[in-house]
SERO-4910 file (N, C-alpha, C, O; in steps of 0.05 Angstrom, whole numbers):
BEGIN
 pado doro    nc1    nc2    nc3   cac1   cac2   cac3    cc1    cc2    cc3    oc1    oc2    oc3
  Met    A   -381  -1920    889   -386  -1945    884   -379  -1953    854   -386  -1937    836
  Tyr    A   -365  -1975    847   -361  -1982    823   -378  -2005    816   -384  -2023    832
  Ile    A   -387  -2005    788   -406  -2027    780   -394  -2035    753   -380  -2020    740
  Glu    A   -402  -2060    745   -394  -2074    718   -413  -2060    699   -435  -2052    706
  Pro    A   -401  -2057    673   -423  -2050    655   -446  -2063    652   -446  -2088    650
  Ser    A   -470  -2048    650   -495  -2061    647   -497  -2088    632   -481  -2094    614
  Asn    A   -517  -2104    639   -518  -2129    626   -529  -2125    599   -550  -2114    594
  Leu    A   -511  -2134    583   -516  -2124    553   -537  -2140    538   -548  -2132    518
  Asn    A   -545  -2164    550   -565  -2181    539   -562  -2188    509   -581  -2185    494
  Leu    A   -540  -2197    502   -531  -2203    472   -552  -2226    462   -555  -2247    474
  Thr    A   -564  -2218    441   -577  -2242    429   -557  -2260    416   -534  -2252    413
  Glu    A   -565  -2285    406   -547  -2303    392   -536  -2291    367   -513  -2296    360
  Glu    A   -552  -2275    354   -544  -2261    331   -521  -2243    335   -501  -2242    321
  Lys    A   -525  -2226    360   -505  -2210    369   -478  -2221    376   -457  -2212    366
  Lys    A   -479  -2241    392   -457  -2259    400   -441  -2268    373   -416  -2268    372
  Glu    A   -456  -2275    354   -440  -2287    330   -426  -2262    318   -403  -2263    309
  Leu    A   -442  -2240    319   -428  -2215    305   -407  -2205    321   -389  -2195    307
  Phe    A   -403  -2204    348   -381  -2199    361   -357  -2219    360   -334  -2212    360
  Asn    A   -366  -2244    357   -347  -2265    352   -333  -2258    327   -309  -2256    326
  Lys    A   -348  -2253    307   -336  -2249    281   -317  -2223    283   -294  -2224    274
  Phe    A   -327  -2204    294   -308  -2179    300   -281  -2190    308   -260  -2185    297
  Ile    A   -285  -2205    332   -259  -2208    348   -239  -2224    329   -215  -2220    329
  Lys    A   -251  -2244    312   -234  -2259    294   -219  -2238    272   -194  -2238    268
  Glu    A   -239  -2221    260   -228  -2203    240   -203  -2183    252   -182  -2180    240
  Phe    A   -211  -2171    277   -196  -2151    288   -168  -2164    295   -147  -2152    290
  Ser    A   -169  -2189    305   -144  -2205    312   -125  -2206    285   -101  -2200    284
  Leu    A   -140  -2213    265   -122  -2220    241   -111  -2189    232    -87  -2187    225
  Tyr    A   -124  -2169    232   -112  -2141    227    -94  -2139    248    -72  -2132    240
  Asn    A    -95  -2142    274    -79  -2134    294    -51  -2147    291    -31  -2134    298
  Glu    A    -50  -2172    279    -25  -2183    274    -10  -2165    252     15  -2167    252
  Lys    A    -21  -2149    234     -6  -2133    216     -1  -2108    224     19  -2097    217
  Ile    A    -19  -2096    238    -18  -2065    242    -12  -2061    271     -4  -2039    277
  Asn    A    -13  -2080    291    -13  -2073    321    -31  -2050    330    -22  -2028    337
  Leu    A    -60  -2056    328    -77  -2034    334    -80  -2034    364    -85  -2012    375
  Ile    A    -76  -2057    379    -75  -2056    407    -51  -2073    415    -39  -2088    399
  Ser    A    -43  -2070    439    -21  -2086    451    -29  -2119    447    -51  -2128    453
  Lys    A     -9  -2133    436    -11  -2160    432    -19  -2175    459    -33  -2195    457
  Asn    A    -11  -2165    481    -17  -2175    507    -50  -2174    512    -62  -2188    527
  Asp    A    -60  -2154    497    -91  -2149    502   -108  -2167    484   -132  -2172    488
  Ile    A    -96  -2177    465   -114  -2190    442   -131  -2212    453   -154  -2216    443
  Asn    A   -122  -2227    471   -135  -2248    483   -158  -2240    504   -175  -2256    513
  Leu    A   -157  -2211    509   -175  -2199    529   -194  -2177    515   -205  -2159    527
  Leu    A   -197  -2181    488   -208  -2164    473   -234  -2158    479   -242  -2134    476
  Phe    A   -251  -2177    488   -280  -2173    494   -282  -2160    522   -299  -2142    527
  Glu    A   -265  -2170    540   -265  -2159    566   -255  -2132    569   -267  -2116    583
  Lys    A   -231  -2125    555   -219  -2102    562   -228  -2079    544   -229  -2056    553
  His    A   -234  -2085    518   -240  -2066    497   -269  -2064    490   -281  -2042    492
  Ile    A   -280  -2087    482   -309  -2088    476   -326  -2080    500   -343  -2063    497
  Cys    A   -322  -2090    523   -340  -2086    543   -335  -2055    555   -352  -2042    566
  Asp    A   -305  -2046    550   -306  -2018    559   -319  -1999    540   -331  -1979    549
  Ser    A   -317  -2003    512   -332  -1992    494   -363  -1987    502   -376  -1966    502
  Leu    A   -372  -2011    508   -402  -2015    513   -410  -2002    539   -434  -2000    545
  Ala    A   -391  -1992    556   -398  -1984    584   -416  -1959    576   -432  -1952    592
  Val    A   -414  -1945    554   -432  -1923    547   -462  -1929    554   -477  -1912    563
  Asn    A   -470  -1956    550   -494  -1966    557   -504  -1960    588   -528  -1960    594
  Leu    A   -485  -1956    604   -493  -1947    632   -507  -1917    630   -524  -1910    646
  Phe    A   -498  -1903    610   -511  -1875    606   -538  -1878    588   -560  -1867    595
  Leu    A   -535  -1894    566   -553  -1897    548   -581  -1913    555   -603  -1911    544
  Lys    A   -572  -1929    573   -594  -1949    583   -608  -1962    560   -633  -1959    558
  Asn    A   -595  -1974    541   -607  -1991    517   -624  -1972    501   -647  -1979    495
  Ala    A   -616  -1945    492   -631  -1930    479   -643  -1941    455   -629  -1955    441
  Asp    A   -669  -1936    449   -679  -1948    425   -689  -1927    404   -705  -1932    386
  Lys    A   -678  -1903    410   -683  -1883    386   -658  -1881    373   -636  -1887    382
  Ser    A   -664  -1871    347   -638  -1864    330   -623  -1838    341   -636  -1817    347
  Leu    A   -597  -1841    344   -579  -1822    351   -556  -1819    334   -547  -1840    324
  Lys    A   -544  -1795    330   -520  -1791    315   -498  -1790    335   -497  -1774    354
  Ile    A   -477  -1809    328   -456  -1810    349   -427  -1805    335   -423  -1814    313
  Leu    A   -409  -1790    348   -386  -1779    339   -365  -1792    357   -365  -1789    382
  Asp    A   -345  -1807    343   -323  -1818    359   -299  -1805    349   -292  -1807    326
  Ile    A   -285  -1791    370   -261  -1778    362   -240  -1791    372   -239  -1797    395
  Gly    A   -220  -1797    352   -196  -1811    362   -201  -1841    363   -191  -1855    382
  Thr    A   -215  -1852    344   -227  -1879    350   -205  -1899    348   -209  -1921    357
  Gly    A   -179  -1890    334   -155  -1910    335   -166  -1937    319   -175  -1935    297
  Gly    A   -165  -1960    331   -170  -1986    315   -202  -1991    316   -211  -2013    310
  Gly    A   -219  -1970    326   -248  -1972    326   -260  -1976    351   -281  -1989    353
  Phe    A   -248  -1964    371   -260  -1964    396   -265  -1938    409   -245  -1924    415
  Pro    A   -289  -1929    415   -314  -1946    418   -333  -1948    395   -356  -1957    396
  Ser    A   -322  -1938    372   -341  -1934    351   -355  -1963    337   -379  -1964    332
  Leu    A   -340  -1982    334   -348  -2009    322   -366  -2025    341   -387  -2035    334
  Pro    A   -354  -2026    367   -377  -2040    386   -402  -2025    389   -423  -2037    394
  Ile    A   -400  -1999    387   -424  -1985    389   -443  -1988    365   -467  -1992    368
  Ala    A   -431  -1987    339   -445  -1990    318   -459  -2022    317   -482  -2025    307
  Met    A   -446  -2037    325   -452  -2068    324   -478  -2071    347   -498  -2084    342
  Tyr    A   -475  -2058    368   -495  -2061    388   -518  -2045    384   -540  -2055    388
  Tyr    A   -516  -2022    376   -539  -2004    370   -543  -1998    340   -533  -1979    329
  Glu    A   -557  -2017    329   -562  -2016    300   -576  -1991    290   -572  -1983    267
  Asn    A   -592  -1979    307   -606  -1953    301   -590  -1930    305   -601  -1908    302
  Phe    A   -565  -1930    312   -547  -1905    312   -534  -1900    289   -531  -1919    274
  Glu    A   -524  -1873    282   -512  -1869    257   -486  -1860    272   -486  -1839    286
  Val    A   -463  -1877    269   -435  -1874    280   -419  -1863    262   -420  -1872    239
  Thr    A   -400  -1840    268   -381  -1831    250   -357  -1832    267   -355  -1821    289
  Ala    A   -336  -1848    255   -310  -1853    271   -290  -1835    258   -288  -1834    234
  Val    A   -275  -1821    273   -255  -1803    264   -225  -1809    276   -221  -1813    300
  Asp    A   -207  -1809    258   -178  -1813    269   -160  -1800    245   -166  -1801    221
  Ser    A   -137  -1790    256   -121  -1777    239   -102  -1799    223    -90  -1792    203
  Ile    A    -99  -1825    232    -82  -1841    224    -98  -1861    205   -117  -1875    212
  Lys    A    -87  -1858    182   -101  -1868    157    -99  -1901    157   -117  -1914    145
  Lys    A    -81  -1914    168    -80  -1944    167    -99  -1954    188   -109  -1976    185
  Lys    A   -105  -1939    210   -123  -1947    230   -153  -1943    221   -170  -1959    228
  Ile    A   -158  -1918    205   -186  -1913    196   -192  -1935    174   -214  -1945    172
  Asn    A   -172  -1942    158   -174  -1963    135   -186  -1987    148   -204  -1999    137
  Val    A   -174  -1995    173   -181  -2021    182   -208  -2017    193   -224  -2035    188
  Val    A   -217  -1995    206   -243  -1993    215   -263  -1997    190   -282  -2011    194
  Ser    A   -259  -1985    169   -274  -1986    143   -275  -2016    135   -296  -2028    132
  Glu    A   -252  -2025    132   -251  -2053    123   -266  -2073    142   -279  -2091    133
  Ile    A   -264  -2069    166   -276  -2089    185   -308  -2084    185   -324  -2103    187
  Ala    A   -317  -2057    182   -346  -2050    179   -356  -2064    156   -378  -2075    156
  Lys    A   -341  -2063    134   -353  -2076    105   -356  -2109    114   -377  -2121    112
  Lys    A   -334  -2119    124   -336  -2150    129   -356  -2157    146   -366  -2180    142
  Leu    A   -366  -2140    166   -387  -2146    181   -413  -2134    176   -433  -2135    191
  Asp    A   -412  -2122    149   -436  -2113    136   -452  -2091    154   -477  -2091    156
  Leu    A   -439  -2073    167   -447  -2052    185   -454  -2027    166   -438  -2014    154
  Lys    A   -478  -2024    165   -485  -2000    148   -491  -1974    162   -500  -1954    152
  Asn    A   -484  -1977    188   -489  -1952    205   -465  -1938    214   -467  -1920    231
  Ile    A   -443  -1943    204   -419  -1930    210   -403  -1918    187   -400  -1932    167
  Gln    A   -393  -1894    187   -374  -1884    168   -346  -1876    183   -346  -1865    205
  Ala    A   -323  -1883    169   -298  -1873    183   -285  -1851    163   -285  -1853    139
  Ile    A   -274  -1831    179   -263  -1809    168   -235  -1804    175   -230  -1800    199
  Cys    A   -217  -1804    158   -186  -1797    164   -184  -1766    164   -184  -1754    143
  Glu    A   -182  -1756    187   -181  -1728    194   -173  -1720    222   -181  -1734    240
  Arg    A   -160  -1700    226   -158  -1689    253   -187  -1677    263   -199  -1662    248
  Ala    A   -197  -1685    287   -221  -1673    294   -228  -1645    290   -250  -1637    282
  Glu    A   -208  -1630    297   -211  -1603    293   -214  -1590    268   -223  -1567    265
  Asn    A   -205  -1607    246   -206  -1599    219   -232  -1610    205   -237  -1606    181
  Leu    A   -249  -1624    221   -273  -1631    205   -290  -1606    192   -289  -1583    201
  Pro    A   -305  -1612    171   -318  -1591    159   -339  -1577    176   -351  -1590    194
  Asn    A   -344  -1553    171   -362  -1534    187   -388  -1545    192   -400  -1541    213
  Asn    A   -398  -1560    167   -426  -1572    169   -429  -1596    188   -451  -1607    192
  Cys    A   -405  -1604    201   -406  -1625    223   -412  -1610    248   -420  -1624    266
  Lys    A   -410  -1584    251   -415  -1570    277   -444  -1573    285   -462  -1574    268
  Asn    A   -448  -1575    311   -473  -1576    322   -492  -1595    309   -516  -1590    306
  Ser    A   -481  -1620    299   -496  -1638    284   -500  -1668    296   -513  -1685    285
  Phe    A   -487  -1671    319   -486  -1696    331   -498  -1695    361   -494  -1677    377
  Asp    A   -513  -1718    364   -529  -1722    391   -509  -1724    413   -511  -1711    434
  Ile    A   -491  -1740    406   -470  -1749    429   -441  -1752    415   -440  -1766    395
  Ala    A   -421  -1742    425   -393  -1746    417   -384  -1766    442   -393  -1764    465
  Val    A   -365  -1783    434   -352  -1799    454   -320  -1801    445   -313  -1799    422
  Ser    A   -303  -1805    467   -274  -1807    462   -265  -1827    482   -273  -1828    505
  Arg    A   -248  -1842    472   -235  -1863    494   -202  -1863    488   -192  -1867    466
  Ala    A   -189  -1858    510   -161  -1857    510   -150  -1844    489   -132  -1855    475
  Met    A   -159  -1821    484   -150  -1802    460   -130  -1783    472   -107  -1783    464
  Ala    A   -138  -1767    490   -125  -1743    499   -132  -1737    526   -150  -1749    538
  Glu    A   -117  -1714    539   -126  -1702    564   -150  -1690    560   -155  -1682    537
  Leu    A   -168  -1688    580   -195  -1676    580   -197  -1651    569   -213  -1648    549
  Arg    A   -185  -1633    576   -188  -1603    568   -182  -1602    534   -192  -1585    520
  Ile    A   -166  -1623    525   -160  -1622    499   -182  -1632    482   -190  -1621    462
  Ile    A   -192  -1657    494   -212  -1671    478   -238  -1654    479   -252  -1654    459
  Leu    A   -245  -1640    501   -266  -1624    503   -269  -1604    482   -290  -1600    470
  Glu    A   -246  -1589    476   -250  -1572    451   -249  -1583    423   -253  -1569    404
  Cys    A   -243  -1610    422   -241  -1625    395   -274  -1634    394   -285  -1634    373
  Ala    A   -284  -1639    414   -312  -1651    412   -334  -1634    415   -353  -1637    399
  Ile    A   -335  -1616    434   -359  -1598    440   -370  -1587    417   -393  -1591    413
  Pro    A   -355  -1572    399   -363  -1558    374   -382  -1575    359   -402  -1565    348
  Tyr    A   -379  -1599    358   -397  -1616    339   -422  -1628    351   -439  -1640    338
  Val    A   -425  -1624    380   -447  -1632    391   -471  -1612    387   -466  -1588    388
  Lys    A   -497  -1621    383   -515  -1604    388   -523  -1593    415   -521  -1607    436
  Glu    A   -532  -1566    416   -540  -1555    440   -565  -1577    455   -586  -1585    445
  Gly    A   -555  -1582    478   -572  -1601    493   -563  -1631    490   -573  -1649    503
  Gly    A   -543  -1635    472   -530  -1659    469   -510  -1668    489   -510  -1656    510
  Tyr    A   -492  -1689    484   -475  -1699    507   -450  -1704    493   -448  -1709    469
  Phe    A   -429  -1702    513   -399  -1712    506   -395  -1731    528   -400  -1725    551
  Ile    A   -384  -1754    522   -378  -1774    540   -348  -1782    537   -338  -1791    516
  Ala    A   -334  -1778    560   -305  -1784    558   -300  -1806    576   -308  -1806    599
  Tyr    A   -285  -1827    566   -277  -1852    581   -251  -1848    592   -231  -1844    578
  Lys    A   -250  -1850    617   -228  -1842    632   -220  -1860    656   -236  -1875    666
  Ser    A   -195  -1857    665   -188  -1877    684   -191  -1860    713   -202  -1838    714
  Ile    A   -181  -1875    734   -186  -1863    760   -174  -1837    762   -182  -1823    780
  Lys    A   -155  -1826    745   -144  -1801    747   -161  -1779    735   -151  -1758    727
  Ala    A   -186  -1784    733   -207  -1769    720   -206  -1741    732   -204  -1720    719
  Glu    A   -209  -1743    764   -211  -1720    779   -187  -1699    771   -191  -1675    768
  Glu    A   -165  -1708    769   -140  -1693    764   -144  -1676    735   -135  -1653    729
  Glu    A   -157  -1692    721   -162  -1680    692   -184  -1659    695   -183  -1637    684
  Leu    A   -203  -1666    709   -226  -1647    711   -217  -1620    727   -228  -1599    721
  Ser    A   -201  -1621    743   -190  -1595    755   -176  -1578    735   -179  -1554    736
  Lys    A   -161  -1591    717   -146  -1573    694   -166  -1568    673   -159  -1551    657
  Ala    A   -189  -1577    671   -206  -1569    652   -227  -1550    657   -243  -1544    640
  Glu    A   -227  -1542    680   -246  -1519    691   -252  -1497    672   -275  -1490    667
  Asn    A   -231  -1488    662   -229  -1464    641   -244  -1474    617   -264  -1463    609
  Ala    A   -233  -1495    605   -247  -1505    582   -280  -1511    587   -297  -1507    570
  Ile    A   -284  -1520    610   -314  -1530    615   -330  -1500    613   -351  -1498    601
  Lys    A   -319  -1481    624   -332  -1453    622   -334  -1441    597   -355  -1429    590
  Ile    A   -313  -1443    581   -308  -1429    554   -327  -1443    538   -342  -1429    524
  Leu    A   -328  -1469    537   -342  -1485    515   -369  -1484    521   -384  -1488    502
  Arg    A   -381  -1478    547   -408  -1477    553   -420  -1503    557   -440  -1510    546
  Val    A   -407  -1517    573   -414  -1548    578   -416  -1550    609   -404  -1534    624
  Lys    A   -436  -1573    619   -437  -1576    644   -429  -1607    650   -436  -1625    634
  Leu    A   -418  -1613    671   -410  -1644    681   -438  -1650    691   -448  -1636    709
  Val    A   -450  -1670    682   -477  -1678    691   -475  -1707    704   -494  -1715    717
  Asp    A   -456  -1721    700   -454  -1745    713   -425  -1758    714   -409  -1752    696
  Lys    A   -419  -1773    732   -392  -1788    734   -404  -1819    740   -413  -1826    762
  Ile    A   -401  -1836    719   -410  -1862    722   -383  -1881    725   -367  -1882    706
  Lys    A   -379  -1893    747   -357  -1908    754   -362  -1936    749   -384  -1946    755
  Tyr    A   -345  -1949    739   -348  -1976    732   -320  -1993    732   -298  -1983    734
  Ser    A   -324  -2017    732   -299  -2035    728   -304  -2055    709   -328  -2060    704
  Leu    A   -286  -2067    697   -286  -2086    674   -290  -2116    685   -285  -2121    708
  Pro    A   -297  -2132    669   -299  -2160    680   -272  -2176    676   -269  -2196    661
  Leu    A   -252  -2164    691   -226  -2176    690   -216  -2177    723   -223  -2160    740
  Glu    A   -200  -2197    727   -189  -2195    754   -170  -2173    758   -153  -2167    740
  Asn    A   -171  -2161    782   -159  -2136    789   -161  -2115    766   -142  -2103    756
  Ser    A   -188  -2112    759   -194  -2092    740   -186  -2067    748   -193  -2061    771
  Pro    A   -171  -2047    733   -169  -2020    736   -198  -2006    739   -218  -2015    727
  Lys    A   -199  -1986    755   -225  -1971    753   -228  -1955    731   -208  -1945    720
  Arg    A   -251  -1950    723   -259  -1933    700   -279  -1914    707   -293  -1917    728
  Val    A   -283  -1893    693   -306  -1872    697   -312  -1862    672   -293  -1856    656
  Leu    A   -338  -1859    664   -351  -1839    645   -354  -1813    654   -366  -1811    676
  Leu    A   -347  -1792    642   -349  -1764    649   -371  -1757    628   -368  -1759    604
  Val    A   -393  -1749    640   -414  -1742    620   -422  -1710    620   -434  -1701    639
  Phe    A   -416  -1697    601   -420  -1667    597   -444  -1663    579   -448  -1677    559
  Lys    A   -458  -1643    587   -483  -1635    573   -475  -1607    561   -462  -1590    573
  Lys    A   -483  -1604    536   -473  -1576    522   -501  -1558    525   -522  -1563    513
  Val    A   -498  -1537    543   -518  -1522    550   -525  -1498    535   -547  -1487    537
  Lys    A   -503  -1489    520   -505  -1467    502   -488  -1470    477   -469  -1485    476
  Asp    A   -494  -1456    458   -476  -1458    431   -448  -1452    438   -442  -1435    454
  Thr    A   -429  -1467    425   -401  -1462    429   -391  -1438    414   -397  -1437    391
  Pro    A   -376  -1418    425   -364  -1397    406   -354  -1404    383   -337  -1422    382
  Ile    A   -361  -1392    362   -354  -1397    334   -323  -1403    328   -314  -1418    311
  Ile    A   -310  -1390    344   -279  -1394    338   -267  -1422    348   -244  -1428    342
  Tyr    A   -282  -1438    361   -273  -1465    368   -287  -1488    347   -309  -1484    337
  Pro    A   -271  -1511    343   -246  -1516    354   -221  -1502    341   -224  -1494    318
  Ser    A   -198  -1497    354   -178  -1483    343   -163  -1503    324   -162  -1527    329
  Lys    A   -152  -1494    303   -142  -1508    281   -114  -1517    280    -98  -1504    294
  Asn    A   -107  -1537    266    -81  -1541    260    -60  -1546    286    -39  -1534    289
  Gly    A    -71  -1564    301    -54  -1572    325    -53  -1555    346    -42  -1563    367
  Ile    A    -65  -1527    345    -64  -1507    366    -74  -1516    396    -64  -1509    417
  Ile    A    -96  -1534    392   -109  -1546    417    -92  -1559    435    -95  -1555    459
  Ser    A    -72  -1576    426    -54  -1591    444    -32  -1572    452    -22  -1574    474
  Lys    A    -24  -1551    435      0  -1534    441    -11  -1515    463      3  -1512    483
  Lys    A    -36  -1503    461    -44  -1485    476    -72  -1490    486    -91  -1476    479
  Pro    A    -74  -1513    504   -102  -1521    512   -116  -1499    528   -102  -1482    540
  Leu    A   -143  -1498    530   -159  -1479    542   -154  -1479    574   -166  -1464    588
***
């Protein structure tokens, strides 16, 4: 069964904030092409709502959480999460400098104090980032077995990794069985949803729990993850 993302119950203040975000993002997109120009008129329905589908798992969490977004691109899901959950500390990571610069600039223009943007490959984050995040997320960044190795080392034991995936999630899951075992995680939920679009493609959140510490050798460095996935 597919459901639409949970009612976000946006206050007037939040609606104003998201409208300002849409305006700023659209201006940057004209210069840098962060998303398809065909998508810009569906920014809320296709990208913001998708980013906030994490709410289907978090259920409007009211406690402070440290969130890591790997491969954030133009700021999805990191910026919508930071806007919606003011109590979260969000770290957005991407290796493309011009995109990370946009995330930083939009955060400043929106006066978001709870997000930092880092230009770096995920596997090359400093060691003090390991085991330090409550939740890691990734949307449209890489195949599941690759992104698992990029993300899990930075999640606390007992924390979660949430992968935003398409209907092809089952195929990626079957290829990721070895990575799931080696990285000591467990699939605990598959949350199927659709976006508020006509003929919306089906989406799913794959939720993994880190049940034991990740072996210290992970993540592999310098692009090895994609060349030799687990």
